[in-house]
Structures are given as C-alpha cells and as structure tokens.
C-alpha positions in Angstrom: 51.5 -32.4 -41.3 52.2 -32.7 -37.6 52.7 -29.0 -37.3 49.5 -28.3 -39.1 47.6 -30.6 -36.8 49.1 -29.0 -33.8 48.3 -25.5 -35.1 44.7 -26.5 -35.9 44.4 -28.1 -32.4 45.8 -24.9 -30.8 43.3 -22.8 -32.8 40.4 -25.0 -31.6 41.7 -24.8 -28.0 41.9 -21.1 -27.9 38.2 -20.4 -28.3 37.3 -23.1 -25.8 39.7 -21.6 -23.2 38.4 -18.1 -24.0 34.8 -19.4 -23.5 35.9 -21.0 -20.3 37.4 -17.7 -19.1 34.3 -15.9 -20.1 32.1 -18.4 -18.2 34.4 -18.1 -15.1 34.2 -14.3 -15.3 30.4 -14.5 -15.7 30.1 -16.8 -12.7 32.3 -14.5 -10.6 30.1 -11.6 -11.7 26.9 -13.4 -10.8 28.3 -14.4 -7.5 29.4 -10.8 -6.7 25.9 -9.6 -7.6 24.3 -12.2 -5.4 26.7 -11.2 -2.6 25.9 -7.5 -3.1 22.1 -8.2 -2.9 22.6 -10.3 0.2 24.5 -7.5 1.9 21.9 -4.9 0.9 19.2 -7.2 2.3 21.2 -7.5 5.6 21.6 -3.8 5.8 17.9 -3.3 5.2 17.0 -5.8 7.9 19.4 -4.1 10.3 17.9 -0.7 9.6 14.4 -2.0 10.1 15.4 -3.6 13.4 17.0 -0.3 14.5 13.9 1.7 13.5 11.7 -0.7 15.5 13.9 -0.4 18.5 13.8 3.4 18.3 10.0 3.4 17.9 9.6 1.0 20.8 11.8 3.2 23.0 9.9 6.4 22.0 6.6 4.7 22.7 7.8 3.5 26.1 9.0 7.0 26.9 5.7 8.5 25.8 3.7 6.1 27.9 5.9 7.0 31.0 5.3 10.7 30.4 1.6 10.3 29.9 1.2 8.1 33.0 3.1 10.7 35.0 1.0 13.5 33.6 -2.2 11.5 34.5 -1.0 10.5 37.9 -0.6 14.1 39.3 -4.2 15.2 38.6 -5.5 11.8 39.8 -3.7 12.2 43.1 -5.2 15.7 43.4 -8.7 14.4 42.7 -8.2 11.7 45.3 -6.9 14.2 47.9 -9.7 16.7 47.3 -12.4 14.0 47.4 -11.0 12.8 50.8 -11.0 16.4 52.1 -14.6 17.0 50.9 -15.8 13.8 52.4 -14.4 14.9 55.8 -16.2 18.2 55.9 -19.1 18.4 58.3 -22.4 17.4 56.6 -23.8 20.9 57.2 -21.0 22.7 55.3 -22.6 24.9 52.7 -21.5 24.7 49.0 -20.6 28.4 49.2 -17.9 27.6 51.7 -14.5 28.8 50.2 -12.9 25.4 50.9 -15.7 23.6 48.9 -15.5 26.2 46.1 -11.7 25.9 45.7 -11.9 22.1 45.9 -14.6 21.9 43.2 -12.7 24.3 41.0 -9.6 22.3 41.3 -11.5 19.0 40.6 -12.9 20.6 37.5 -9.4 21.7 36.3 -8.0 18.2 37.0 -10.8 16.5 35.2 -10.3 18.7 32.1 -6.6 18.1 32.1 -7.1 14.3 32.3 -9.7 14.5 29.6 -7.3 16.4 27.3 -4.4 13.9 28.0 -6.7 10.9 27.2 -8.0 12.6 24.0 -4.4 13.3 22.9 -3.4 9.7 23.5 -6.4 8.4 21.5 -5.5 10.8 18.6 -1.9 9.5 18.8 -3.1 5.9 18.7 -5.2 6.7 15.6 -2.2 8.1 13.8 0.0 5.1 14.7 
C-alpha cells in the first residue's frame, strides 16, 4: 500500500512538474520575444536618429552652397551699382560702360531669381 501511494503521488507530481517546465519555457519564450521587440525598437530609433542627422547635415550644406551662390551675384550687383552711381550725370546710356554694367546686372538678377525659385521648389518638396 505504501508503494502504491508513492507511485500514485509520483504520477500526480510528474504532470505538475511538466506543467511547471512548460510554464517556465513559455515565460522564457515571452521574455525573449519582448527583448527582441525592444531591440528592434532601439534599432529603429537609432536609424531614425541617424537619418535625421544626415538630413540635417545635407540641409545645412545646401543652405551654405545656396548662400554662396547668391552672394557672388549680389556682390556684383552692389559693385556695378556703385560704379554706375559714380559716372558723371551726363553719361549717355549708350556708353559701353553703362551697357556692360546693365547687361551684367540683368544676368545677375536672372541668376538670383533662378536660385530663389529652385529653393522655393525644394522647400515645397520637403
């Protein structure tokens, strides 16, 4: 009778321990899945941060280039307007100096207009 009781008790214990092992394995599996999701989220955040830094750097570089491209024709316009203002009041418009200056002013104005238009198009895309 004692052996039968022991055997029955052992039989009852086995399923409980198997259930316990299954629950432990399930808990470990759930924890591993949560850890994997957390790591994926961390990688995603890191990639977003990197992409933002790259975009910020590209935008800064573009602004520097555009400012440089605008600065050159603006300096030319400024210089030519100074030169034209120093010409004697009786200088005819047909004077070659005036003609060259006006042509250069026109070219610079067109260049600046195109640069500004390109920047506005770029801003609309962004």
